[in-house]
N, CA, C and O atoms as CSV, one atom per row, in Angstrom:
chain,resi,resn,atom,element,x,y,z
A,1,MET,N,N,0.735,-1.001,-0.134
A,1,MET,CA,C,0.409,0.283,-0.196
A,1,MET,C,C,0.745,1.286,0.427
A,1,MET,O,O,1.157,1.609,1.541
A,2,SER,N,N,0.341,1.944,-1.045
A,2,SER,CA,C,1.030,3.418,-0.910
A,2,SER,C,C,0.311,4.484,-0.419
A,2,SER,O,O,-0.903,4.594,-0.587
A,3,ILE,N,N,1.023,5.308,0.203
A,3,ILE,CA,C,0.273,6.500,1.035
A,3,ILE,C,C,1.039,7.612,0.458
A,3,ILE,O,O,2.256,7.550,0.283
A,4,LYS,N,N,0.217,8.765,0.127
A,4,LYS,CA,C,0.551,9.963,-0.394
A,4,LYS,C,C,0.550,11.199,0.077
A,4,LYS,O,O,-0.612,11.358,0.449
A,5,GLY,N,N,1.123,12.147,0.286
A,5,GLY,CA,C,0.446,13.023,1.037
A,5,GLY,C,C,1.034,14.590,0.460
A,5,GLY,O,O,1.668,14.721,-0.586
A,6,SER,N,N,0.690,15.640,1.335
A,6,SER,CA,C,0.933,17.108,0.925
A,6,SER,C,C,1.027,18.118,1.955
A,6,SER,O,O,0.524,17.931,3.062
A,7,CYS,N,N,1.628,19.152,1.658
A,7,CYS,CA,C,1.035,20.116,2.307
A,7,CYS,C,C,-0.139,21.094,1.833
A,7,CYS,O,O,-0.823,20.733,0.875
A,8,LEU,N,N,-0.398,22.293,2.448
A,8,LEU,CA,C,-1.907,22.855,2.510
A,8,LEU,C,C,-1.547,23.580,0.997
A,8,LEU,O,O,-2.344,23.356,0.086
A,9,CYS,N,N,-0.421,24.398,0.735
A,9,CYS,CA,C,-0.135,25.178,-0.494
A,9,CYS,C,C,0.480,23.988,-1.743
A,9,CYS,O,O,0.727,24.446,-2.859
A,10,GLN,N,N,0.677,22.647,-1.511
A,10,GLN,CA,C,0.498,21.759,-2.361
A,10,GLN,C,C,2.123,21.885,-3.315
A,10,GLN,O,O,2.457,21.416,-4.402
A,11,ALA,N,N,2.953,22.862,-2.160
A,11,ALA,CA,C,4.510,22.999,-3.344
A,11,ALA,C,C,5.368,21.610,-2.256
A,11,ALA,O,O,6.429,21.401,-2.844
A,12,VAL,N,N,5.315,20.863,-1.256
A,12,VAL,CA,C,5.821,19.766,-0.787
A,12,VAL,C,C,4.712,18.750,-0.609
A,12,VAL,O,O,3.612,18.836,-0.063
A,13,LYS,N,N,5.420,17.622,-1.326
A,13,LYS,CA,C,4.674,16.261,-1.239
A,13,LYS,C,C,5.509,15.290,-1.294
A,13,LYS,O,O,6.630,15.291,-1.803
A,14,TYR,N,N,4.785,14.188,-0.597
A,14,TYR,CA,C,5.897,12.712,-0.300
A,14,TYR,C,C,4.853,11.508,-0.557
A,14,TYR,O,O,3.648,11.595,-0.789
A,15,GLU,N,N,5.534,10.542,-0.468
A,15,GLU,CA,C,4.869,9.394,-0.464
A,15,GLU,C,C,5.694,8.050,0.172
A,15,GLU,O,O,6.857,7.919,-0.210
A,16,VAL,N,N,5.225,7.183,0.991
A,16,VAL,CA,C,5.227,6.520,1.547
A,16,VAL,C,C,5.086,4.565,0.867
A,16,VAL,O,O,4.048,3.905,0.813
A,17,GLY,N,N,6.142,4.228,0.558
A,17,GLY,CA,C,5.917,3.345,-0.025
A,17,GLY,C,C,5.267,2.015,0.722
A,17,GLY,O,O,4.498,2.157,1.672
A,18,ASP,N,N,5.679,0.572,0.159
A,18,ASP,CA,C,4.829,-0.563,0.862
A,18,ASP,C,C,5.751,-0.952,1.890
A,18,ASP,O,O,6.733,-1.695,1.888
A,19,ALA,N,N,4.909,0.072,3.190
A,19,ALA,CA,C,6.210,0.344,4.712
A,19,ALA,C,C,5.301,-1.191,5.337
A,19,ALA,O,O,4.359,-1.862,4.918
A,20,ASP,N,N,6.234,-1.236,6.578
A,20,ASP,CA,C,5.717,-1.800,7.700
A,20,ASP,C,C,5.237,-0.668,8.602
A,20,ASP,O,O,5.908,-0.038,9.420
A,21,LEU,N,N,3.801,-0.516,8.261
A,21,LEU,CA,C,3.208,0.334,9.624
A,21,LEU,C,C,2.673,-0.061,10.760
A,21,LEU,O,O,2.167,-1.173,10.913
A,22,PHE,N,N,2.757,0.952,11.766
A,22,PHE,CA,C,2.084,0.334,12.825
A,22,PHE,C,C,0.842,1.239,12.832
A,22,PHE,O,O,0.614,1.905,11.823
A,23,PRO,N,N,-0.042,1.319,13.978
A,23,PRO,CA,C,-1.161,1.057,13.858
A,23,PRO,C,C,-1.208,2.623,14.286
A,23,PRO,O,O,-0.332,3.188,14.942
A,24,VAL,N,N,-2.580,3.308,13.710
A,24,VAL,CA,C,-2.627,4.969,14.417
A,24,VAL,C,C,-3.148,5.523,15.470
A,24,VAL,O,O,-4.205,5.153,15.981
A,25,SER,N,N,-2.189,6.786,16.013
A,25,SER,CA,C,-2.065,7.243,17.034
A,25,SER,C,C,-3.216,8.260,17.145
A,25,SER,O,O,-3.515,8.783,16.071
A,26,ASN,N,N,-3.945,8.661,18.255
A,26,ASN,CA,C,-4.227,9.984,18.445
A,26,ASN,C,C,-3.434,10.075,19.726
A,26,ASN,O,O,-3.248,9.530,20.815
A,27,CYS,N,N,-2.897,11.600,18.559
A,27,CYS,CA,C,-1.225,12.200,20.508
A,27,CYS,C,C,-2.130,13.348,21.174
A,27,CYS,O,O,-2.711,14.237,20.550
A,28,HIS,N,N,-2.134,13.167,22.469
A,28,HIS,CA,C,-2.562,14.448,23.288
A,28,HIS,C,C,-1.971,15.281,23.960
A,28,HIS,O,O,-2.451,16.265,24.522
A,29,CYS,N,N,-0.050,14.645,23.909
A,29,CYS,CA,C,0.621,15.345,24.404
A,29,CYS,C,C,0.651,17.032,24.314
A,29,CYS,O,O,0.109,17.678,23.418
A,30,VAL,N,N,1.175,17.423,25.098
A,30,VAL,CA,C,1.365,18.976,24.455
A,30,VAL,C,C,2.331,19.760,23.277
A,30,VAL,O,O,2.221,20.923,22.890
A,31,ASN,N,N,3.233,18.807,22.877
A,31,ASN,CA,C,3.622,19.183,21.661
A,31,ASN,C,C,3.029,19.131,20.723
A,31,ASN,O,O,2.684,20.162,20.146
A,32,CYS,N,N,2.611,17.479,20.109
A,32,CYS,CA,C,1.048,17.340,19.407
A,32,CYS,C,C,0.150,18.639,18.634
A,32,CYS,O,O,-0.119,19.050,17.505
A,33,ARG,N,N,-0.173,19.050,20.483
A,33,ARG,CA,C,-1.451,20.030,20.372
A,33,ARG,C,C,-0.673,21.189,19.374
A,33,ARG,O,O,-0.688,21.480,18.178
A,34,LYS,N,N,-0.171,21.536,20.281
A,34,LYS,CA,C,0.657,22.567,19.830
A,34,LYS,C,C,0.778,22.708,17.972
A,34,LYS,O,O,0.246,23.360,17.075
A,35,THR,N,N,1.654,21.824,18.101
A,35,THR,CA,C,2.102,21.437,16.262
A,35,THR,C,C,0.925,21.518,15.407
A,35,THR,O,O,1.115,21.999,14.290
A,36,HIS,N,N,-0.341,21.115,15.731
A,36,HIS,CA,C,-1.342,21.035,15.395
A,36,HIS,C,C,-2.645,22.105,15.455
A,36,HIS,O,O,-3.635,22.173,14.727
A,37,ALA,N,N,-2.233,22.931,16.646
A,37,ALA,CA,C,-3.045,23.558,17.326
A,37,ALA,C,C,-4.323,23.174,17.139
A,37,ALA,O,O,-5.216,23.910,16.720
A,38,ALA,N,N,-4.450,21.850,17.489
A,38,ALA,CA,C,-5.350,21.289,17.467
A,38,ALA,C,C,-6.111,20.414,19.092
A,38,ALA,O,O,-5.440,20.805,20.047
A,39,ALA,N,N,-6.866,19.752,19.410
A,39,ALA,CA,C,-6.909,18.385,20.649
A,39,ALA,C,C,-5.793,17.612,21.004
A,39,ALA,O,O,-5.218,17.354,22.062
A,40,PHE,N,N,-5.576,17.161,19.218
A,40,PHE,CA,C,-4.350,15.772,19.123
A,40,PHE,C,C,-3.899,15.782,17.701
A,40,PHE,O,O,-4.316,16.435,16.745
A,41,GLY,N,N,-3.280,15.209,17.763
A,41,GLY,CA,C,-2.258,15.083,16.193
A,41,GLY,C,C,-2.370,13.714,16.054
A,41,GLY,O,O,-2.133,13.004,17.032
A,42,SER,N,N,-2.772,13.109,14.739
A,42,SER,CA,C,-2.726,11.519,14.046
A,42,SER,C,C,-1.755,11.390,13.714
A,42,SER,O,O,-1.241,12.368,13.173
A,43,TYR,N,N,-0.984,10.189,13.833
A,43,TYR,CA,C,0.254,9.974,13.093
A,43,TYR,C,C,0.356,8.693,12.939
A,43,TYR,O,O,-0.275,8.061,13.786
A,44,VAL,N,N,0.978,8.006,12.091
A,44,VAL,CA,C,0.964,6.850,11.251
A,44,VAL,C,C,3.080,6.377,11.547
A,44,VAL,O,O,3.878,6.330,10.610
A,45,ALA,N,N,3.224,6.276,12.114
A,45,ALA,CA,C,4.290,5.724,12.299
A,45,ALA,C,C,5.019,4.169,11.443
A,45,ALA,O,O,4.368,3.162,11.162
A,46,PHE,N,N,6.432,4.377,11.189
A,46,PHE,CA,C,6.377,2.914,10.394
A,46,PHE,C,C,8.581,2.656,10.676
A,46,PHE,O,O,9.544,3.389,10.902
A,47,LYS,N,N,8.379,1.502,10.507
A,47,LYS,CA,C,9.929,1.266,10.410
A,47,LYS,C,C,10.433,0.966,8.770
A,47,LYS,O,O,9.792,0.245,8.005
A,48,ASN,N,N,11.685,1.660,8.414
A,48,ASN,CA,C,12.096,1.201,7.247
A,48,ASN,C,C,11.402,1.597,5.993
A,48,ASN,O,O,11.434,0.894,4.984
A,49,ALA,N,N,10.750,2.775,6.073
A,49,ALA,CA,C,9.718,2.609,4.899
A,49,ALA,C,C,10.642,3.214,3.593
A,49,ALA,O,O,11.756,3.667,3.335
A,50,ASP,N,N,9.298,2.867,2.953
A,50,ASP,CA,C,10.232,3.608,1.477
A,50,ASP,C,C,9.650,4.807,1.085
A,50,ASP,O,O,8.975,4.978,0.070
A,51,PHE,N,N,10.053,5.960,2.269
A,51,PHE,CA,C,9.569,7.352,2.473
A,51,PHE,C,C,10.562,8.523,1.038
A,51,PHE,O,O,11.730,8.493,0.651
A,52,ARG,N,N,9.941,8.981,0.834
A,52,ARG,CA,C,10.828,9.973,-0.093
A,52,ARG,C,C,9.614,11.477,-0.420
A,52,ARG,O,O,8.419,11.587,-0.695
A,53,TRP,N,N,10.524,12.215,-0.239
A,53,TRP,CA,C,9.426,13.881,-0.711
A,53,TRP,C,C,9.797,13.458,-2.064
A,53,TRP,O,O,10.826,12.898,-2.442
A,54,THR,N,N,8.235,14.019,-3.056
A,54,THR,CA,C,8.385,13.788,-4.028
A,54,THR,C,C,8.431,14.900,-4.818
A,54,THR,O,O,8.775,14.830,-5.998
A,55,GLU,N,N,8.092,16.000,-4.241
A,55,GLU,CA,C,8.238,17.437,-4.915
A,55,GLU,C,C,8.378,18.332,-3.531
A,55,GLU,O,O,7.842,17.871,-2.523
A,56,GLY,N,N,9.082,19.602,-3.443
A,56,GLY,CA,C,9.590,20.757,-2.916
A,56,GLY,C,C,10.236,20.349,-1.457
A,56,GLY,O,O,10.029,20.910,-0.381
A,57,ALA,N,N,11.135,19.137,-1.744
A,57,ALA,CA,C,11.927,18.703,-0.976
A,57,ALA,C,C,12.803,19.529,0.064
A,57,ALA,O,O,13.127,19.321,1.233
A,58,GLU,N,N,13.164,21.017,-1.256
A,58,GLU,CA,C,14.185,22.256,-0.166
A,58,GLU,C,C,12.949,22.779,0.180
A,58,GLU,O,O,13.259,23.888,-0.256
A,59,LEU,N,N,11.842,22.948,0.574
A,59,LEU,CA,C,10.664,23.468,1.190
A,59,LEU,C,C,10.291,22.988,2.508
A,59,LEU,O,O,9.355,23.381,3.203
A,60,VAL,N,N,11.211,22.020,2.776
A,60,VAL,CA,C,11.080,21.215,3.753
A,60,VAL,C,C,12.168,21.902,5.039
A,60,VAL,O,O,13.385,21.995,4.873
A,61,THR,N,N,11.581,22.259,6.077
A,61,THR,CA,C,12.225,22.886,7.324
A,61,THR,C,C,11.977,21.538,8.669
A,61,THR,O,O,11.304,20.513,8.564
A,62,HIS,N,N,12.674,21.955,9.700
A,62,HIS,CA,C,12.087,21.309,10.290
A,62,HIS,C,C,12.506,21.831,11.828
A,62,HIS,O,O,13.432,22.641,11.801
A,63,PHE,N,N,12.024,21.533,13.087
A,63,PHE,CA,C,12.438,22.259,14.297
A,63,PHE,C,C,12.162,20.917,15.636
A,63,PHE,O,O,11.217,20.163,15.865
A,64,GLU,N,N,13.223,21.084,16.148
A,64,GLU,CA,C,13.438,19.863,17.099
A,64,GLU,C,C,13.184,20.175,18.407
A,64,GLU,O,O,13.908,20.697,19.255
A,65,SER,N,N,11.149,19.468,18.488
A,65,SER,CA,C,10.924,19.908,19.487
A,65,SER,C,C,10.674,19.320,20.973
A,65,SER,O,O,10.046,19.794,21.920
A,66,SER,N,N,11.554,17.851,20.796
A,66,SER,CA,C,12.360,17.135,22.010
A,66,SER,C,C,13.586,16.915,21.450
A,66,SER,O,O,13.894,17.300,20.322
A,67,PRO,N,N,14.464,16.170,22.369
A,67,PRO,CA,C,15.701,15.786,21.865
A,67,PRO,C,C,15.959,14.682,20.977
A,67,PRO,O,O,15.679,13.538,21.334
A,68,ASN,N,N,16.555,14.963,19.662
A,68,ASN,CA,C,16.890,14.089,18.607
A,68,ASN,C,C,15.406,13.382,18.054
A,68,ASN,O,O,15.369,12.263,17.541
A,69,THR,N,N,14.131,14.307,18.275
A,69,THR,CA,C,13.255,14.138,17.701
A,69,THR,C,C,12.554,15.775,17.244
A,69,THR,O,O,12.277,16.657,18.056
A,70,TYR,N,N,12.352,15.870,15.510
A,70,TYR,CA,C,11.902,17.105,14.505
A,70,TYR,C,C,10.731,16.568,14.121
A,70,TYR,O,O,10.253,15.436,14.050
A,71,ARG,N,N,10.382,17.701,13.885
A,71,ARG,CA,C,8.990,17.673,13.171
A,71,ARG,C,C,9.467,18.444,12.054
A,71,ARG,O,O,10.412,19.207,11.854
A,72,CYS,N,N,8.504,17.994,11.397
A,72,CYS,CA,C,9.214,18.419,9.559
A,72,CYS,C,C,7.927,19.821,9.004
A,72,CYS,O,O,6.761,19.803,9.399
A,73,PHE,N,N,8.223,20.398,8.506
A,73,PHE,CA,C,6.793,21.329,7.824
A,73,PHE,C,C,7.043,22.205,7.054
A,73,PHE,O,O,8.132,22.773,6.982
A,74,CYS,N,N,6.035,22.443,6.351
A,74,CYS,CA,C,6.298,23.264,4.609
A,74,CYS,C,C,6.625,24.580,5.177
A,74,CYS,O,O,5.693,25.207,5.680
A,75,SER,N,N,7.861,25.123,5.177
A,75,SER,CA,C,8.196,26.563,4.940
A,75,SER,C,C,7.451,27.676,4.586
A,75,SER,O,O,7.219,28.789,5.059
A,76,VAL,N,N,7.107,26.939,3.472
A,76,VAL,CA,C,5.974,28.067,2.966
A,76,VAL,C,C,4.624,28.327,3.657
A,76,VAL,O,O,4.353,29.477,4.001
A,77,CYS,N,N,3.717,27.262,3.890
A,77,CYS,CA,C,2.420,27.328,4.153
A,77,CYS,C,C,2.634,27.187,5.700
A,77,CYS,O,O,1.982,27.925,6.438
A,78,GLY,N,N,3.435,26.359,6.183
A,78,GLY,CA,C,3.535,25.905,7.929
A,78,GLY,C,C,2.666,24.472,8.060
A,78,GLY,O,O,1.940,24.293,9.038
A,79,SER,N,N,2.784,23.569,7.106
A,79,SER,CA,C,1.411,22.470,7.180
A,79,SER,C,C,2.661,21.654,7.996
A,79,SER,O,O,3.854,21.719,7.699
A,80,PRO,N,N,1.984,20.766,9.250
A,80,PRO,CA,C,3.486,19.712,9.536
A,80,PRO,C,C,2.817,18.384,8.927
A,80,PRO,O,O,1.645,18.050,8.751
A,81,LEU,N,N,4.025,17.783,8.685
A,81,LEU,CA,C,4.185,16.420,7.190
A,81,LEU,C,C,4.738,15.412,8.424
A,81,LEU,O,O,4.137,14.494,8.982
A,82,ALA,N,N,5.933,15.855,8.617
A,82,ALA,CA,C,6.793,14.360,9.090
A,82,ALA,C,C,7.276,14.652,11.104
A,82,ALA,O,O,7.086,15.550,11.924
A,83,ALA,N,N,8.016,13.162,11.098
A,83,ALA,CA,C,8.745,13.706,12.172
A,83,ALA,C,C,9.505,12.857,12.267
A,83,ALA,O,O,8.995,11.752,12.455
A,84,LEU,N,N,10.936,12.905,12.199
A,84,LEU,CA,C,12.100,12.344,12.157
A,84,LEU,C,C,12.993,12.057,13.402
A,84,LEU,O,O,13.107,12.981,14.207
A,85,ASP,N,N,13.463,11.204,13.585
A,85,ASP,CA,C,14.230,10.608,14.712
A,85,ASP,C,C,15.267,10.330,14.234
A,85,ASP,O,O,15.391,9.337,13.518
A,86,GLY,N,N,16.248,11.133,14.516
A,86,GLY,CA,C,17.274,11.805,14.352
A,86,GLY,C,C,17.614,12.696,12.705
A,86,GLY,O,O,17.677,13.899,12.451
A,87,LYS,N,N,17.776,11.482,11.841
A,87,LYS,CA,C,17.794,11.755,10.464
A,87,LYS,C,C,17.129,11.280,9.830
A,87,LYS,O,O,17.146,11.643,8.654
A,88,GLU,N,N,16.274,10.321,10.199
A,88,GLU,CA,C,15.098,8.985,9.634
A,88,GLU,C,C,13.535,9.742,9.588
A,88,GLU,O,O,13.067,10.458,10.473
A,89,ILE,N,N,13.023,9.442,8.564
A,89,ILE,CA,C,11.862,9.982,8.769
A,89,ILE,C,C,11.028,8.639,9.112
A,89,ILE,O,O,11.099,7.530,8.582
A,90,ARG,N,N,10.299,9.053,10.060
A,90,ARG,CA,C,9.682,7.925,11.139
A,90,ARG,C,C,8.011,8.089,11.332
A,90,ARG,O,O,7.276,7.191,11.743
A,91,CYS,N,N,7.668,9.178,11.017
A,91,CYS,CA,C,5.991,8.783,10.801
A,91,CYS,C,C,5.808,9.765,10.372
A,91,CYS,O,O,6.718,10.592,10.440
A,92,ILE,N,N,4.162,10.227,9.541
A,92,ILE,CA,C,3.793,10.646,8.925
A,92,ILE,C,C,2.276,11.652,9.864
A,92,ILE,O,O,1.650,11.118,10.780
A,93,THR,N,N,2.072,12.604,9.536
A,93,THR,CA,C,0.685,12.969,9.958
A,93,THR,C,C,-0.052,12.855,8.890
A,93,THR,O,O,0.004,13.173,7.702
A,94,LEU,N,N,-0.929,12.190,9.786
A,94,LEU,CA,C,-2.240,11.801,9.218
A,94,LEU,C,C,-3.308,12.455,8.110
A,94,LEU,O,O,-3.872,12.001,7.114
A,95,GLY,N,N,-3.303,13.581,8.698
A,95,GLY,CA,C,-3.725,15.190,8.959
A,95,GLY,C,C,-3.269,15.256,7.137
A,95,GLY,O,O,-4.180,15.135,6.317
A,96,SER,N,N,-2.281,15.390,6.811
A,96,SER,CA,C,-1.416,15.944,5.535
A,96,SER,C,C,-1.459,14.775,4.165
A,96,SER,O,O,-0.965,14.921,3.047
A,97,THR,N,N,-2.290,13.516,4.756
A,97,THR,CA,C,-2.241,12.598,3.378
A,97,THR,C,C,-3.428,12.997,2.588
A,97,THR,O,O,-4.425,13.698,2.763
A,98,ASP,N,N,-3.046,12.451,1.882
A,98,ASP,CA,C,-4.299,13.065,0.674
A,98,ASP,C,C,-4.953,12.002,-0.054
A,98,ASP,O,O,-4.282,11.163,-0.654
A,99,GLY,N,N,-6.398,11.975,-0.041
A,99,GLY,CA,C,-7.306,11.133,-0.301
A,99,GLY,C,C,-7.558,10.390,1.215
A,99,GLY,O,O,-7.126,10.781,2.300
A,100,ASP,N,N,-8.526,9.011,0.895
A,100,ASP,CA,C,-7.993,8.114,2.240
A,100,ASP,C,C,-7.051,7.358,2.023
A,100,ASP,O,O,-6.813,6.867,0.920
A,101,PRO,N,N,-6.283,7.137,3.224
A,101,PRO,CA,C,-4.856,6.270,3.254
A,101,PRO,C,C,-5.511,5.073,3.437
A,101,PRO,O,O,-4.894,4.021,3.269
A,102,GLY,N,N,-6.764,5.077,3.782
A,102,GLY,CA,C,-6.909,3.802,4.257
A,102,GLY,C,C,-6.536,3.002,5.496
A,102,GLY,O,O,-6.350,1.791,5.622
A,103,LEU,N,N,-6.475,4.003,6.383
A,103,LEU,CA,C,-5.652,3.553,7.916
A,103,LEU,C,C,-6.810,4.445,8.780
A,103,LEU,O,O,-7.227,5.543,8.409
A,104,ARG,N,N,-7.277,3.675,10.123
A,104,ARG,CA,C,-8.042,4.524,10.922
A,104,ARG,C,C,-7.069,4.595,12.224
A,104,ARG,O,O,-6.142,3.801,12.384
A,105,PRO,N,N,-7.349,5.509,13.024
A,105,PRO,CA,C,-7.123,5.831,13.999
A,105,PRO,C,C,-6.946,4.295,15.085
A,105,PRO,O,O,-7.905,3.633,14.689
A,106,GLU,N,N,-6.515,3.770,15.764
A,106,GLU,CA,C,-6.937,2.707,16.717
A,106,GLU,C,C,-6.616,3.038,18.782
A,106,GLU,O,O,-6.975,2.370,19.752
A,107,PHE,N,N,-6.028,3.996,18.713
A,107,PHE,CA,C,-6.199,4.549,19.923
A,107,PHE,C,C,-5.728,5.663,20.298
A,107,PHE,O,O,-5.236,6.388,19.435
A,108,HIS,N,N,-5.752,6.068,21.590
A,108,HIS,CA,C,-5.332,7.599,22.127
A,108,HIS,C,C,-4.103,7.374,22.928
A,108,HIS,O,O,-4.251,6.462,23.742
A,109,ILE,N,N,-3.080,7.865,22.938
A,109,ILE,CA,C,-1.804,8.347,23.503
A,109,ILE,C,C,-1.608,9.823,24.542
A,109,ILE,O,O,-2.141,10.912,24.329
A,110,TYR,N,N,-0.940,9.565,25.377
A,110,TYR,CA,C,-1.120,10.460,26.016
A,110,TYR,C,C,-2.158,11.638,26.912
A,110,TYR,O,O,-2.247,12.850,27.108
A,111,VAL,N,N,-2.574,10.841,27.135
A,111,VAL,CA,C,-4.290,11.169,26.950
A,111,VAL,C,C,-3.918,12.023,28.762
A,111,VAL,O,O,-4.819,12.817,29.034
A,112,SER,N,N,-3.022,11.954,29.664
A,112,SER,CA,C,-2.558,12.603,30.657
A,112,SER,C,C,-2.361,13.876,30.167
A,112,SER,O,O,-2.343,14.543,31.201
A,113,ASP,N,N,-2.223,14.543,29.359
A,113,ASP,CA,C,-2.138,15.506,28.750
A,113,ASP,C,C,-2.887,16.447,28.056
A,113,ASP,O,O,-2.652,17.582,27.641
A,114,LYS,N,N,-3.970,15.605,28.026
A,114,LYS,CA,C,-5.307,16.036,26.715
A,114,LYS,C,C,-5.719,17.178,27.247
A,114,LYS,O,O,-5.732,17.322,28.470
A,115,ALA,N,N,-6.240,18.464,26.124
A,115,ALA,CA,C,-6.980,19.446,26.132
A,115,ALA,C,C,-7.792,19.377,27.442
A,115,ALA,O,O,-8.293,18.267,27.624
A,116,PRO,N,N,-8.104,20.513,28.627
A,116,PRO,CA,C,-8.722,20.208,29.221
A,116,PRO,C,C,-10.227,20.848,28.748
A,116,PRO,O,O,-11.310,20.639,29.294
A,117,TRP,N,N,-10.004,21.520,27.804
A,117,TRP,CA,C,-11.446,21.802,26.985
A,117,TRP,C,C,-11.610,20.978,25.843
A,117,TRP,O,O,-12.122,21.474,24.840
A,118,TYR,N,N,-11.215,19.672,25.850
A,118,TYR,CA,C,-11.495,18.441,24.705
A,118,TYR,C,C,-11.869,17.258,25.550
A,118,TYR,O,O,-11.079,16.864,26.408
A,119,GLU,N,N,-13.335,16.511,25.309
A,119,GLU,CA,C,-13.488,15.209,25.661
A,119,GLU,C,C,-13.552,14.546,24.428
A,119,GLU,O,O,-14.040,14.958,23.376
A,120,ILE,N,N,-12.835,13.133,24.745
A,120,ILE,CA,C,-12.591,12.220,24.185
A,120,ILE,C,C,-14.069,11.359,23.989
A,120,ILE,O,O,-14.408,10.753,25.006
A,121,THR,N,N,-14.847,11.251,22.990
A,121,THR,CA,C,-15.838,10.433,22.906
A,121,THR,C,C,-16.136,9.415,21.910
A,121,THR,O,O,-17.223,9.375,21.332
A,122,ASP,N,N,-15.055,8.474,21.668
A,122,ASP,CA,C,-14.836,7.777,20.917
A,122,ASP,C,C,-14.858,6.332,21.736
A,122,ASP,O,O,-14.948,6.543,22.946
A,123,SER,N,N,-14.807,5.064,21.434
A,123,SER,CA,C,-14.477,3.936,22.081
A,123,SER,C,C,-13.118,3.599,21.897
A,123,SER,O,O,-12.741,2.486,22.264
A,124,LEU,N,N,-12.237,4.485,21.324
A,124,LEU,CA,C,-11.104,3.994,21.310
A,124,LEU,C,C,-10.112,3.740,22.256
A,124,LEU,O,O,-9.531,4.815,22.406
A,125,PRO,N,N,-9.475,2.675,23.161
A,125,PRO,CA,C,-8.611,2.672,24.084
A,125,PRO,C,C,-7.843,3.958,24.559
A,125,PRO,O,O,-7.639,4.696,23.595
A,126,GLN,N,N,-7.523,4.286,25.332
A,126,GLN,CA,C,-7.166,5.603,25.685
A,126,GLN,C,C,-5.920,5.169,26.810
A,126,GLN,O,O,-6.183,4.568,27.852
A,127,HIS,N,N,-4.598,5.556,26.439
A,127,HIS,CA,C,-2.984,5.367,27.873
A,127,HIS,C,C,-2.713,6.772,27.983
A,127,HIS,O,O,-2.736,7.654,27.125
A,128,GLU,N,N,-2.394,6.812,29.471
A,128,GLU,CA,C,-2.160,7.756,29.820
A,128,GLU,C,C,-0.987,8.088,29.119
A,128,GLU,O,O,-0.983,9.252,28.719
A,129,LEU,N,N,-0.069,7.475,28.869
A,129,LEU,CA,C,1.361,7.775,28.173
A,129,LEU,C,C,1.254,7.311,26.836
A,129,LEU,O,O,0.357,7.835,26.174
A,130,ARG,N,N,1.874,6.555,26.349
A,130,ARG,CA,C,2.314,6.100,24.895
A,130,ARG,C,C,1.547,4.188,25.236
A,130,ARG,O,O,1.539,3.616,26.326
A,131,SER,N,N,1.125,3.763,24.193
A,131,SER,CA,C,0.594,2.494,24.391
A,131,SER,C,C,1.452,1.736,24.541
A,131,SER,O,O,2.498,1.789,23.894
A,132,PRO,N,N,1.133,0.638,25.657
A,132,PRO,CA,C,1.850,-0.595,25.956
A,132,PRO,C,C,2.009,-1.452,24.926
A,132,PRO,O,O,3.002,-2.124,24.647
A,133,ASP,N,N,0.415,-1.347,24.088
A,133,ASP,CA,C,0.697,-2.242,23.198
A,133,ASP,C,C,1.052,-2.417,21.747
A,133,ASP,O,O,1.012,-3.345,20.939
A,134,THR,N,N,1.465,-0.985,21.740
A,134,THR,CA,C,2.899,-1.159,20.392
A,134,THR,C,C,3.992,-0.294,20.786
A,134,THR,O,O,3.932,0.594,21.638
A,135,LYS,N,N,4.971,-0.621,20.110
A,135,LYS,CA,C,5.984,0.763,20.393
A,135,LYS,C,C,6.404,0.783,19.106
A,135,LYS,O,O,6.887,-0.119,18.422
A,136,PRO,N,N,6.132,2.081,18.815
A,136,PRO,CA,C,5.928,2.547,17.292
A,136,PRO,C,C,7.704,3.111,17.419
A,136,PRO,O,O,8.274,3.334,18.487
A,137,PRO,N,N,8.250,3.232,16.195
A,137,PRO,CA,C,9.746,3.284,16.216
A,137,PRO,C,C,10.334,4.663,17.136
A,137,PRO,O,O,11.232,4.546,17.971
A,138,VAL,N,N,9.873,5.545,16.917
A,138,VAL,CA,C,9.926,6.878,17.334
A,138,VAL,C,C,8.935,7.244,18.562
A,138,VAL,O,O,7.745,7.051,18.314
A,139,ASP,N,N,9.187,7.646,19.599
A,139,ASP,CA,C,8.643,8.081,20.596
A,139,ASP,C,C,8.183,9.719,20.446
A,139,ASP,O,O,8.750,10.391,21.308
A,140,LEU,N,N,7.490,10.343,19.755
A,140,LEU,CA,C,7.525,11.870,19.305
A,140,LEU,C,C,7.844,12.523,20.819
A,140,LEU,O,O,8.533,13.543,20.806
A,141,LEU,N,N,7.396,12.015,22.128
A,141,LEU,CA,C,7.430,12.773,23.145
A,141,LEU,C,C,8.201,12.250,24.362
A,141,LEU,O,O,7.842,12.276,25.539
A,142,ASP,N,N,9.074,11.880,23.956
A,142,ASP,CA,C,10.309,11.829,25.218
A,142,ASP,C,C,10.758,12.995,25.440
A,142,ASP,O,O,11.348,13.755,24.672
A,143,LYS,N,N,10.259,13.218,27.275
A,143,LYS,CA,C,10.078,14.117,27.959
A,143,LYS,C,C,11.338,14.136,28.906
A,143,LYS,O,O,11.446,15.003,29.773
């Protein structure tokens, strides 16, 4: 399964080839909330994925949000796109995918940091920190 995505202004595009994907999570930590300016961020993580920027790689910039974890975004429109663990892309923001990627969130993580103004109303499992059931290759929230 191939996943394609882009930023809001369409200047940056990416593709994740046939990758070993981890379950999608909705992360409620402060870093994800601030990055997305929303109640949570949704991510799909992978290992050794066939990830590549297909357009606008020179427009991608990054910010070190926690030690050795960098959030990538478009320098033109500011859309959050991916996260790096050191120098390797390890996850993409589900909101930046184009069309239906065929993936759905499976659990909430870092609900201990949940925005006080937001109530989780779905029936997905909730974890105070990272899910003990899955260990994505990068923890975006090493604190």
